[in-house]
N, C-alpha and C positions, 0 to 999 in steps of 0.2 A: 940686886941694885934696884932702886926705886924707878929708874928710867925704864928698865925692862918691863916693869909692871905697867907703866904708862903705855908702852907699845901694845899692850893687850887690850886697851880700850878700843872698842870696835868702831865707834863713830869717827867721822872725818875730823871733827874739832871737838873741843871739850872745855868745860868751865872748872873753876875751883871746886865746885861741889862734886863733880865727877871724879876729880883727882883725889879729893878727900875720901870719897867713898871707896875708890879703888885701892888706895894706900892705907885705908883705915886710920886717917889722921884728922885733926881738927881743920876747919875751914881756914883759919888764920895761918896754920902751918902749910896748907896747900897753896895759899896765896904767896907765901914766902918762897916755897919750892918752885912755883911757876916763874916767879920773878928771877930767881937764881938760874934756873935752866934756860930762861930766855937770854939772860946775860951771857951764858956759856955758849949760846947758839944752838942749843938742842931743841928749843921750842920757838915757834914764830908766834908773836902776838898779833892777832887779827884785829882785835879791838879790846876794850876793857872786858876782862873776864872771859875772853874767847881765845883759845890757843890751838895750835896744830903742831904736831911733831915736824921738825925740820925735814926729816927724811920723807915724810908724806908730802910736804910742800914741794919738795924737789921733784916729785913724780906725779904732780897733779894733772888730771885730764881736764878737758874743757868743762864737762859737766860739774866737776868738783870745784873748779875755780868759780863757776857760776853760783854754786851753793854758797860759797864764801861771800860772793858779792851780795847775795840775798840777805846774809846774816849781818854784814857790816852796816847796812842801812835797812831798817825794818819799818814799814813794808817797802818793798821795791821789787821790780821785775826787770830782767834783761830785755833790752830793746835796741832800736836804732841800728847802726851798721853792725854792731856786735851780733845781734840776733839774725840779721839778714845774712851775715857770713856763716853763722851756725847752720842755717837752713840751706845754704848754697844758693841764695837769691842774689848775691853780689860776688863779683870776683875780687873785691877789695878785701884784703886780709889785714887785720890789726894785730900787731905783736905786743903782748904785755899791756893791753889796754881793754878794759871791760866797761861797757856803757850800760847804765840802768836808768829807769825812770822811777820817780818816787813822788810822794805828796808832801814830804816834810821840808826838805831844804836842798838847794843845789850845793853839791859837796864833792870834793876830791880827796881820796886817800891813797897813798902809795905804800905798798907792803913789799919789801925786798924787790924793788924794781917793777912791780906790777901796779899800774894805775887803775884804780876803781873810780869811775866817774858817775856821779848821780845828778840827774837833772830834774828839778821840781816842775810838776805840771798840776793843774787844778784837779781836784779829786774826781770831778765828773769825767775827766779824760783817762783815768786809771781803770781801764777795762780791757777786755779782749786779750787776756793773758791766761796761761794755763800752767799747771805743774807738769814738768817733763823730767823724768829721771832725777827727781829730788830737788829741782829748782824751778822758780817761776820765770816764765819767758813769754813775751808778747807773741801773738801769731805773726806770720810774715807780713800780712796786710796791715796789722796794727803797728808793727815796727816801722813800716814805710810811712804810715799816717803820723806817727809820733815825730818822725824826721821832718815831714812836710809842715806840721804844726810849728815845730821849733824854728824851721827855716822862715816861716811866715812872720816870726817874731824877731828874726835876725840873730837867732841864738844857736844855729846849727848849719853845717854845710854837708850836703850829701852829694856824692859822686854818681850822678844819674847814668853816666856812660858805663859804669861798672855793674849796673843792675841787670838782672835776667828778667825782664818785664814779662815775658811769656809765662813765667812760673806763677805769677800772682793770680789769685781768684778775683776776677773783676767784680763780681756781684758782692763778695765779702768786702772788698775795698770800698765800693759805693755805699754799702750799708754802714760802714764805720764813718766815712766822710760826711754822711748826712748830719751827724751831730756836731760837726765842727764849723767854725766861722767861714763865711764866704771866701775870705782871703786864702784859706787853706785849699778849698775846692778849686779856686782860680789858679793857684800854683800848680796843682795837678793837671787841670784842664789845659793850661799853657804848655806844660811838658808834653802831654798827649798830642796836642796840636802840632807842636814842633817835631815830634817824632814821626808823625804821619806825613810830613812834607819831605 
């Protein structure tokens, strides 16, 4: 059965081209097959020309769902509370909600109950992220600064009480903040002042 051959594809997700190559069929036939298997519930359509086996989707680990988040909106990186939770820098846990930062557009996409949220920022602020286990993610300090920046614009809400502040590298945080507007630095300084009292 053709589905069994698709199960032999090693990558987490695949395109029409990979299906055509694996099954030794034409691209148009692969497109039709993917559409049919999606309708039957055997494949999950992540976006145009990107599919994953439903059985793989049902057993996704955090890192794999982050890889899919990177693919849905290119370029993008995991950040904000999602990244802070991944690192263990916040006690706030998000279920079926993945936050990313990008330079193209603010955008939401829901795939089988999982919401992928993308927030656009200026290209100059898309930095201090790295590739970890196959996905791009902001450093803990940059994840916090991304949140502060968006808060300063009235576009985000961060639960400060859930943060594990002692885990952050103060010098790295200051180095990143230097490139941001004063309103972002002021927001952080106000939080630090209130925490000290």
